[in-house]
C-alpha positions in Angstrom: 6.4 5.7 8.7 4.3 3.2 6.9 7.0 1.4 5.8 8.5 4.2 3.9 11.1 6.1 6.8 14.7 6.6 7.0 14.5 6.2 2.7 17.3 9.1 1.3 15.9 11.9 -0.8 16.8 9.8 -4.0 15.1 6.5 -2.5 11.6 9.0 -2.5 12.7 10.3 -5.5 12.4 7.2 -7.3 9.6 6.1 -5.2 7.7 8.8 -6.5 8.6 8.6 -10.4 7.6 4.6 -9.9 4.0 6.1 -8.7 1.4 7.7 -11.1 -2.3 8.0 -9.8 -3.7 8.3 -6.3 -0.2 6.0 -4.9 1.8 9.1 -5.8 -0.1 11.9 -4.1 -0.1 9.0 -1.1 3.3 9.0 -1.4 3.9 12.6 -1.9 1.1 13.3 1.2 3.7 10.7 3.4 6.8 12.6 2.6 5.2 15.8 2.9 3.0 15.7 6.5 5.2 12.8 8.1 1.5 11.4 8.6 0.5 7.9 8.7 -1.4 6.1 6.3 -4.1 5.4 9.0 -4.2 9.7 8.9 -4.2 10.0 5.2 -6.6 7.4 4.3 -9.7 9.5 5.9 -8.8 12.9 5.0 -11.8 14.3 2.3 -11.4 16.7 -0.6 -12.8 19.1 1.6 -9.9 19.1 3.8 -7.8 20.6 1.0 -7.9 23.7 1.2 -6.6 25.3 -2.2 -6.7 29.1 -1.4 -3.9 29.0 1.4 -2.4 25.9 -0.2 -2.9 24.3 3.8 -4.2 20.7 4.5 -6.4 20.1 7.5 -5.6 16.8 9.5 -7.7 18.2 12.4 -9.5 21.1 14.1 -7.5 22.6 15.1 -4.7 21.3 13.1 -3.6 22.4 10.2 -0.3 21.5 7.8 0.8 24.2 4.6 1.6 21.9 2.1 4.4 22.9 -1.1 3.6 24.1 -4.6 4.5 21.0 -6.5 2.4 18.8 -3.7 -0.7 21.5 -3.9 -0.7 21.7 -7.9 -0.9 17.6 -8.2 -3.8 18.0 -6.2 -5.5 19.8 -8.4 -4.6 17.9 -11.2 -5.6 14.6 -9.6 -9.0 15.9 -8.4 -9.7 17.5 -11.7 -9.5 13.7 -13.0 -12.5 13.0 -10.7 -15.0 15.2 -9.9 -17.8 14.3 -7.8 -15.0 12.8 -5.5 -15.0 13.0 -1.6 -12.5 11.3 -0.2 -9.2 13.2 -1.4 -7.8 9.1 -1.3 -10.6 7.3 -2.8 -11.5 3.5 -3.9 -13.0 2.4 -6.7 -16.3 2.3 -4.7 -16.6 5.8 -3.3 -15.1 4.4 -0.4 -11.6 6.1 1.3 -8.2 3.2 1.0 -8.1 1.1 3.7 -4.9 -0.1 6.0 -3.7 -2.3 2.6 -2.5 0.5 1.0 0.6 -0.2 2.5 0.9 -3.5 1.3 -1.0 -3.9 -1.4 0.4 -0.7 -3.1 3.8 0.8 -1.5 5.3 -2.5 -1.2 5.3 -3.2 -5.3 6.2 0.0 -5.3 9.0 -0.3 -2.6 9.9 -4.0 -4.6 10.1 -2.4 -8.1 12.2 -0.1 -7.0 15.0 -2.7 -5.2 14.3 -5.0 -8.6 15.6 -2.0 -10.8 18.5 -1.2 -8.2 19.4 -4.9 -8.1 19.6 -4.5 -11.9 22.0 -1.6 -12.6 24.2 -2.9 -9.4 24.2 -6.5 -11.6 23.8 -5.6 -15.2 25.3 -2.0 -15.1 23.0 1.3 -16.7 23.2 0.0 -19.8 22.0 -3.6 -19.8 19.3 -2.3 -17.0 18.0 -0.1 -19.7 16.6 -3.0 -21.6 14.5 -4.1 -18.9 12.7 -1.6 -18.6 15.0 0.6 -15.4 
């Protein structure tokens, strides 16, 4: 799943702790739906049905989302009125597949650096460095 398959539940939790905003929404959807980044980037706000708690993936296919993910999407969109794409970049267009390289790899690297610090410095010293 785009560089994050095979992650344990604790690693997924750590990734989510390191992400915020659109990146967090994207990770939540990747983990929960099993979709690929390529499938997520073209989703529109109108594909989210808050009433039924589902995400329309195709005209004949819906995925029910957890209450937590739905709540986070609702809060995320509340701060972005008029947004057309669920995962919209700065210029009003959907994010691109470069998200994997530009964002996901940096989050994974931060996670690994934090884990490395904790293993090599111990948790007390690692906390001094922002972990």
